[in-house]
MDAnalysis code that builds the backbone (N, CA, C; Angstrom):
import MDAnalysis as mda
import numpy as np

u = mda.Universe.empty(426, n_residues=142, atom_resindex=np.repeat(np.arange(142), 3), trajectory=True)
u.add_TopologyAttr("name", ["N", "CA", "C"] * 142)
u.add_TopologyAttr("resid", np.arange(1, 143))
u.add_TopologyAttr("resname", ["MET", "PRO", "ALA", "ALA", "ILE", "VAL", "VAL", "LEU", "ASP", "ALA", "LEU", "PRO", "VAL", "THR", "ALA", "ASN", "GLY", "LYS", "VAL", "ASP", "ARG", "ALA", "MET", "LEU", "PRO", "ASP", "PRO", "ASP", "PHE", "ARG", "GLY", "LEU", "SER", "ALA", "GLY", "ARG", "GLU", "PRO", "SER", "THR", "GLU", "MET", "GLU", "ARG", "ALA", "LEU", "CYS", "ALA", "LEU", "PHE", "ALA", "GLU", "VAL", "LEU", "GLY", "LEU", "THR", "ARG", "ILE", "GLY", "ALA", "ASP", "ASP", "SER", "PHE", "PHE", "GLU", "LEU", "GLY", "GLY", "ASP", "SER", "LEU", "LEU", "SER", "MET", "GLN", "LEU", "ALA", "ALA", "ARG", "ALA", "HIS", "ARG", "ASP", "GLY", "MET", "THR", "PHE", "GLY", "ALA", "ARG", "GLU", "VAL", "PHE", "GLU", "TYR", "ARG", "THR", "PRO", "SER", "GLY", "ILE", "ALA", "ALA", "PHE", "ILE", "GLY", "ARG", "GLY", "THR", "ALA", "SER", "ALA", "GLU", "VAL", "GLY", "ALA", "GLN", "ALA", "ASP", "VAL", "ALA", "LEU", "LEU", "ASP", "ILE", "GLY", "ARG", "ASP", "GLU", "MET", "ASP", "GLU", "PHE", "GLU", "ALA", "GLU", "PHE", "ASP", "ALA", "GLY"])
u.atoms.positions = np.array([
    [41.237, -7.792, -98.362],
    [40.206, -8.552, -99.019],
    [39.585, -9.506, -97.997],
    [38.280, -9.497, -97.893],
    [37.637, -10.413, -96.937],
    [37.780, -11.859, -97.382],
    [37.785, -12.759, -96.409],
    [37.902, -14.185, -96.696],
    [36.606, -14.746, -97.268],
    [35.474, -14.132, -96.943],
    [34.182, -14.596, -97.446],
    [33.248, -13.410, -97.577],
    [32.351, -13.499, -98.538],
    [31.347, -12.454, -98.746],
    [29.985, -13.115, -98.684],
    [29.075, -12.515, -97.933],
    [27.715, -13.014, -97.828],
    [26.801, -11.974, -98.469],
    [26.075, -12.367, -99.501],
    [25.168, -11.459, -100.197],
    [23.792, -11.564, -99.536],
    [23.239, -10.415, -99.185],
    [21.921, -10.352, -98.561],
    [20.990, -9.518, -99.431],
    [19.711, -9.852, -99.440],
    [18.728, -9.029, -100.156],
    [18.575, -7.680, -99.473],
    [18.641, -7.704, -98.139],
    [18.536, -6.467, -97.352],
    [19.217, -6.697, -96.010],
    [19.718, -5.619, -95.433],
    [20.324, -5.715, -94.106],
    [19.220, -5.801, -93.052],
    [19.373, -6.680, -92.072],
    [18.379, -6.729, -90.989],
    [18.512, -5.476, -90.124],
    [17.386, -4.912, -89.735],
    [17.414, -3.689, -88.932],
    [16.608, -3.877, -87.650],
    [16.972, -3.089, -86.661],
    [16.246, -3.089, -85.400],
    [14.998, -2.225, -85.545],
    [14.191, -2.168, -84.500],
    [12.990, -1.332, -84.511],
    [13.349, 0.145, -84.683],
    [14.578, 0.507, -84.309],
    [15.032, 1.901, -84.447],
    [15.636, 2.179, -85.819],
    [15.671, 1.179, -86.695],
    [16.189, 1.379, -88.038],
    [17.696, 1.223, -88.176],
    [18.353, 0.775, -87.112],
    [19.800, 0.547, -87.173],
    [20.067, -0.895, -87.588],
    [21.262, -1.133, -88.162],
    [21.621, -2.489, -88.568],
    [21.647, -3.394, -87.342],
    [20.917, -4.511, -87.419],
    [20.866, -5.483, -86.329],
    [21.982, -6.502, -86.538],
    [23.144, -6.215, -85.956],
    [24.325, -7.061, -86.164],
    [24.111, -8.489, -85.669],
    [23.292, -8.664, -84.653],
    [23.040, -10.007, -84.118],
    [22.296, -10.880, -85.130],
    [21.589, -10.262, -86.047],
    [20.816, -11.013, -87.040],
    [21.580, -11.235, -88.349],
    [22.785, -10.696, -88.453],
    [23.583, -10.919, -89.660],
    [24.043, -12.381, -89.690],
    [23.985, -13.023, -90.850],
    [24.416, -14.433, -90.921],
    [25.932, -14.533, -90.823],
    [26.392, -15.648, -90.258],
    [27.828, -15.922, -90.217],
    [28.273, -16.353, -91.603],
    [29.475, -15.948, -92.015],
    [29.970, -16.413, -93.319],
    [30.202, -17.917, -93.302],
    [30.062, -18.532, -94.458],
    [30.256, -19.971, -94.599],
    [31.635, -20.223, -95.203],
    [32.562, -20.760, -94.390],
    [33.924, -21.009, -94.844],
    [34.128, -22.459, -95.282],
    [33.074, -23.288, -95.223],
    [33.228, -24.717, -95.511],
    [33.761, -24.988, -96.913],
    [33.336, -24.236, -97.901],
    [33.756, -24.483, -99.266],
    [35.177, -24.040, -99.573],
    [35.821, -23.315, -98.671],
    [37.161, -22.793, -98.927],
    [38.260, -23.820, -98.695],
    [37.970, -24.892, -97.990],
    [38.979, -25.902, -97.695],
    [39.029, -26.920, -98.813],
    [40.078, -26.826, -99.632],
    [40.210, -27.766, -100.743],
    [41.652, -28.232, -100.892],
    [42.411, -28.084, -99.833],
    [43.833, -28.403, -99.897],
    [44.122, -29.888, -99.895],
    [45.405, -30.181, -100.020],
    [45.842, -31.577, -100.068],
    [45.673, -32.241, -98.700],
    [45.614, -33.555, -98.729],
    [45.526, -34.333, -97.495],
    [46.848, -34.214, -96.736],
    [46.812, -34.257, -95.414],
    [48.058, -34.222, -94.636],
    [48.896, -35.468, -94.915],
    [50.221, -35.279, -94.940],
    [51.102, -36.404, -95.272],
    [51.900, -36.916, -94.079],
    [51.845, -36.217, -92.945],
    [52.561, -36.669, -91.749],
    [51.601, -36.668, -90.570],
    [51.988, -37.347, -89.511],
    [51.162, -37.350, -88.297],
    [51.009, -35.945, -87.728],
    [52.090, -35.147, -87.762],
    [52.033, -33.772, -87.252],
    [51.037, -32.943, -88.066],
    [51.065, -33.073, -89.398],
    [50.108, -32.351, -90.239],
    [48.686, -32.798, -89.936],
    [48.478, -34.109, -89.750],
    [47.141, -34.617, -89.426],
    [46.638, -34.020, -88.113],
    [47.505, -33.990, -87.107],
    [47.114, -33.440, -85.807],
    [46.793, -31.948, -85.924],
    [47.603, -31.225, -86.685],
    [47.360, -29.793, -86.846],
    [46.100, -29.521, -87.668],
    [45.842, -30.328, -88.681],
    [44.601, -30.181, -89.453],
    [43.386, -30.381, -88.545],
    [43.464, -31.372, -87.672],
    [42.371, -31.624, -86.729],
    [42.183, -30.446, -85.776],
    [43.293, -29.867, -85.298],
    [43.194, -28.706, -84.407],
    [42.629, -27.494, -85.134],
    [43.080, -27.242, -86.361],
    [42.537, -26.134, -87.153],
    [41.018, -26.305, -87.266],
    [40.586, -27.513, -87.640],
    [39.152, -27.779, -87.812],
    [38.393, -27.565, -86.511],
    [38.960, -28.028, -85.405],
    [38.324, -27.865, -84.095],
    [38.143, -26.393, -83.746],
    [39.196, -25.613, -83.889],
    [39.150, -24.202, -83.513],
    [38.259, -23.400, -84.459],
    [38.287, -23.737, -85.747],
    [37.517, -22.981, -86.735],
    [36.085, -23.487, -86.905],
    [35.765, -24.627, -86.271],
    [34.417, -25.177, -86.381],
    [34.116, -25.746, -87.761],
    [35.140, -26.305, -88.403],
    [34.978, -26.894, -89.735],
    [35.176, -28.404, -89.647],
    [34.722, -29.107, -90.669],
    [34.851, -30.567, -90.640],
    [36.133, -31.050, -91.286],
    [36.653, -30.320, -92.277],
    [37.856, -30.770, -92.987],
    [38.771, -29.594, -93.270],
    [40.049, -29.809, -93.008],
    [41.086, -28.818, -93.300],
    [42.183, -29.538, -94.068],
    [42.654, -28.943, -95.156],
    [43.773, -29.494, -95.903],
    [45.088, -29.008, -95.313],
    [46.160, -29.707, -95.601],
    [47.470, -29.379, -95.032],
    [47.986, -28.019, -95.487],
    [47.518, -27.540, -96.631],
    [47.979, -26.258, -97.152],
    [46.932, -25.153, -97.038],
    [45.870, -25.384, -96.272],
    [44.823, -24.376, -96.089],
    [45.266, -23.321, -95.084],
    [45.035, -22.065, -95.418],
    [45.425, -20.951, -94.561],
    [44.413, -20.743, -93.433],
    [44.917, -20.669, -92.229],
    [44.096, -20.434, -91.044],
    [43.229, -19.185, -91.210],
    [43.798, -18.129, -91.755],
    [43.096, -16.850, -91.847],
    [42.115, -16.814, -93.009],
    [42.397, -17.503, -94.092],
    [41.451, -17.567, -95.207],
    [40.220, -18.390, -94.854],
    [40.336, -19.236, -93.839],
    [39.205, -20.060, -93.401],
    [38.428, -19.416, -92.259],
    [38.730, -18.162, -91.949],
    [37.972, -17.444, -90.938],
    [38.688, -17.228, -89.627],
    [39.929, -17.668, -89.508],
    [40.689, -17.465, -88.281],
    [41.035, -16.002, -88.077],
    [41.255, -15.635, -86.840],
    [41.674, -14.278, -86.501],
    [42.692, -14.350, -85.373],
    [43.101, -13.195, -84.886],
    [44.164, -13.165, -83.871],
    [43.767, -13.893, -82.591],
    [42.531, -13.738, -82.156],
    [42.110, -14.410, -80.920],
    [42.043, -15.922, -81.117],
    [41.552, -16.356, -82.270],
    [41.509, -17.792, -82.544],
    [42.910, -18.372, -82.714],
    [43.862, -17.548, -83.189],
    [45.235, -18.046, -83.320],
    [45.829, -18.353, -81.947],
    [45.482, -17.543, -80.953],
    [45.949, -17.809, -79.592],
    [45.293, -19.067, -79.036],
    [44.015, -19.248, -79.360],
    [43.308, -20.452, -78.918],
    [43.915, -21.690, -79.580],
    [44.254, -21.592, -80.861],
    [44.890, -22.699, -81.570],
    [46.211, -23.067, -80.909],
    [47.037, -22.070, -80.619],
    [48.340, -22.328, -79.992],
    [48.166, -22.964, -78.613],
    [47.177, -22.501, -77.851],
    [46.940, -23.055, -76.511],
    [46.495, -24.516, -76.595],
    [45.589, -24.825, -77.525],
    [45.131, -26.210, -77.669],
    [46.249, -27.113, -78.177],
    [47.087, -26.576, -79.058],
    [48.220, -27.359, -79.555],
    [49.189, -27.662, -78.416],
    [49.429, -26.674, -77.570],
    [50.324, -26.862, -76.424],
    [49.782, -27.958, -75.505],
    [48.478, -27.972, -75.322],
    [47.811, -29.015, -74.528],
    [48.109, -30.399, -75.094],
    [48.240, -30.471, -76.429],
    [48.495, -31.744, -77.106],
    [49.980, -32.005, -77.353],
    [50.849, -31.196, -76.740],
    [52.287, -31.421, -76.827],
    [52.986, -30.774, -78.007],
    [52.289, -29.922, -78.754],
    [52.898, -29.203, -79.882],
    [53.139, -27.773, -79.445],
    [54.357, -27.311, -79.585],
    [54.698, -25.998, -79.060],
    [54.960, -24.992, -80.166],
    [54.067, -24.026, -80.250],
    [54.232, -22.857, -81.104],
    [53.311, -21.784, -80.542],
    [53.565, -20.552, -80.907],
    [52.758, -19.450, -80.415],
    [51.873, -18.879, -81.509],
    [51.028, -17.934, -81.128],
    [50.154, -17.273, -82.095],
    [50.973, -16.585, -83.182],
    [52.143, -16.104, -82.835],
    [53.008, -15.446, -83.822],
    [53.349, -16.406, -84.965],
    [53.587, -17.689, -84.646],
    [53.893, -18.670, -85.681],
    [52.673, -18.963, -86.558],
    [51.474, -18.858, -85.992],
    [50.267, -19.037, -86.805],
    [50.215, -17.927, -87.857],
    [50.544, -16.701, -87.463],
    [50.574, -15.592, -88.424],
    [51.669, -15.789, -89.465],
    [52.801, -16.288, -89.040],
    [53.925, -16.423, -89.957],
    [53.775, -17.606, -90.904],
    [53.345, -18.767, -90.391],
    [53.330, -19.990, -91.195],
    [51.952, -20.348, -91.731],
    [50.892, -19.910, -91.097],
    [49.497, -19.934, -91.541],
    [48.839, -21.287, -91.809],
    [49.566, -22.295, -92.243],
    [48.974, -23.574, -92.647],
    [49.448, -24.704, -91.740],
    [48.695, -25.805, -91.684],
    [49.177, -26.953, -90.914],
    [50.553, -27.426, -91.382],
    [50.787, -27.444, -92.686],
    [52.094, -27.905, -93.171],
    [53.200, -26.929, -92.784],
    [52.928, -25.627, -92.833],
    [53.932, -24.636, -92.448],
    [54.274, -24.712, -90.967],
    [53.260, -24.859, -90.132],
    [53.495, -24.955, -88.689],
    [54.180, -26.274, -88.355],
    [53.787, -27.355, -89.046],
    [54.440, -28.658, -88.818],
    [55.925, -28.572, -89.157],
    [56.266, -27.880, -90.237],
    [57.681, -27.721, -90.607],
    [58.416, -26.914, -89.541],
    [57.776, -25.873, -89.014],
    [58.370, -25.070, -87.948],
    [58.636, -25.942, -86.723],
    [57.645, -26.725, -86.310],
    [57.804, -27.607, -85.152],
    [58.884, -28.644, -85.425],
    [58.925, -29.169, -86.647],
    [59.900, -30.186, -87.024],
    [61.339, -29.705, -86.964],
    [61.528, -28.392, -87.129],
    [62.886, -27.851, -87.033],
    [63.361, -27.794, -85.592],
    [62.446, -27.986, -84.644],
    [62.829, -28.005, -83.236],
    [63.232, -26.646, -82.696],
    [62.748, -25.569, -83.323],
    [63.137, -24.227, -82.894],
    [62.185, -23.650, -81.863],
    [61.050, -24.311, -81.646],
    [60.072, -23.778, -80.702],
    [60.394, -24.228, -79.287],
    [60.069, -23.393, -78.349],
    [60.161, -23.783, -76.944],
    [58.899, -23.323, -76.244],
    [58.483, -24.043, -75.238],
    [57.254, -23.701, -74.520],
    [57.338, -22.299, -73.952],
    [58.499, -21.930, -73.435],
    [58.648, -20.616, -72.827],
    [58.495, -19.507, -73.859],
    [59.105, -19.670, -75.034],
    [59.011, -18.655, -76.084],
    [57.574, -18.534, -76.570],
    [56.901, -19.663, -76.812],
    [55.515, -19.622, -77.261],
    [54.606, -18.964, -76.242],
    [54.773, -19.287, -74.984],
    [53.954, -18.687, -73.930],
    [54.215, -17.196, -73.813],
    [55.479, -16.785, -73.908],
    [55.801, -15.364, -73.823],
    [55.183, -14.600, -74.981],
    [55.219, -15.172, -76.177],
    [54.637, -14.509, -77.343],
    [53.139, -14.335, -77.167],
    [52.456, -15.362, -76.661],
    [51.016, -15.270, -76.481],
    [50.654, -14.279, -75.389],
    [51.406, -14.232, -74.307],
    [51.146, -13.255, -73.246],
    [51.341, -11.847, -73.793],
    [52.383, -11.655, -74.603],
    [52.628, -10.340, -75.191],
    [51.454, -9.935, -76.077],
    [50.895, -10.879, -76.838],
    [49.750, -10.553, -77.685],
    [48.527, -10.195, -76.852],
    [48.346, -10.852, -75.715],
    [47.215, -10.536, -74.859],
    [47.336, -9.147, -74.245],
    [48.569, -8.675, -74.073],
    [48.800, -7.396, -73.428],
    [48.579, -6.195, -74.346],
    [48.523, -6.402, -75.653],
    [48.353, -5.258, -76.533],
    [46.884, -5.043, -76.839],
    [46.537, -3.827, -77.191],
    [45.141, -3.480, -77.459],
    [44.682, -3.933, -78.829],
    [43.404, -3.765, -79.107],
    [42.795, -4.196, -80.374],
    [43.418, -3.455, -81.561],
    [43.699, -2.148, -81.423],
    [44.293, -1.394, -82.534],
    [45.649, -1.950, -82.902],
    [46.474, -2.248, -81.888],
    [47.791, -2.821, -82.156],
    [47.654, -4.199, -82.787],
    [46.650, -4.971, -82.360],
    [46.427, -6.300, -82.928],
    [46.058, -6.177, -84.401],
    [45.210, -5.197, -84.740],
    [44.841, -4.989, -86.138],
    [46.060, -4.593, -86.963],
    [46.929, -3.763, -86.402],
    [48.171, -3.385, -87.071],
    [49.062, -4.603, -87.288],
    [49.158, -5.443, -86.256],
    [49.960, -6.669, -86.312],
    [49.442, -7.578, -87.424],
    [48.113, -7.759, -87.512],
    [47.519, -8.594, -88.557],
    [47.788, -8.004, -89.928],
    [47.634, -6.686, -90.073],
    [47.845, -6.032, -91.370],
    [49.291, -6.204, -91.827],
    [50.231, -6.119, -90.901],
    [51.646, -6.278, -91.236],
    [51.918, -7.660, -91.810],
    [51.342, -8.693, -91.195],
    [51.553, -10.042, -91.679],
    [50.792, -10.300, -92.970],
    [49.608, -9.682, -93.124],
    [48.845, -9.851, -94.362],
    [49.572, -9.221, -95.540],
    [50.314, -8.132, -95.279],
    [51.043, -7.445, -96.340],
    [52.239, -8.248, -96.829],
    [52.658, -9.180, -96.030],
    [53.718, -10.041, -96.520],
    [54.912, -10.088, -95.690],
])
């Protein structure tokens, strides 16, 4: 199920009659963030990072990264920016925990290490797009 649907009167086409993908509007994910306010400093920091990476103004502590338009490449960017700010988790944890509160709980358990997070992200970079789609589908299935 897509995270957002954009209804158009007609598809934009090129002079050759093909769909002009560059002219398709970007989906608007702003209305999807309606979660609770963050209750800890870690949740606040993660909400700010989610918003930064996703280009949104507000993220709730229980908002799902993927329902707000995140994807596998953005999950790696989120993990890298978090690492820059002293929070250690990998893209794999974004898929598993999905929300600022879930990732904050993971970090709070002290189970993450910089080496493990970096290895997970390098492994994700090494696989092709088809494998990445399979990886996403596996986590979406539950």
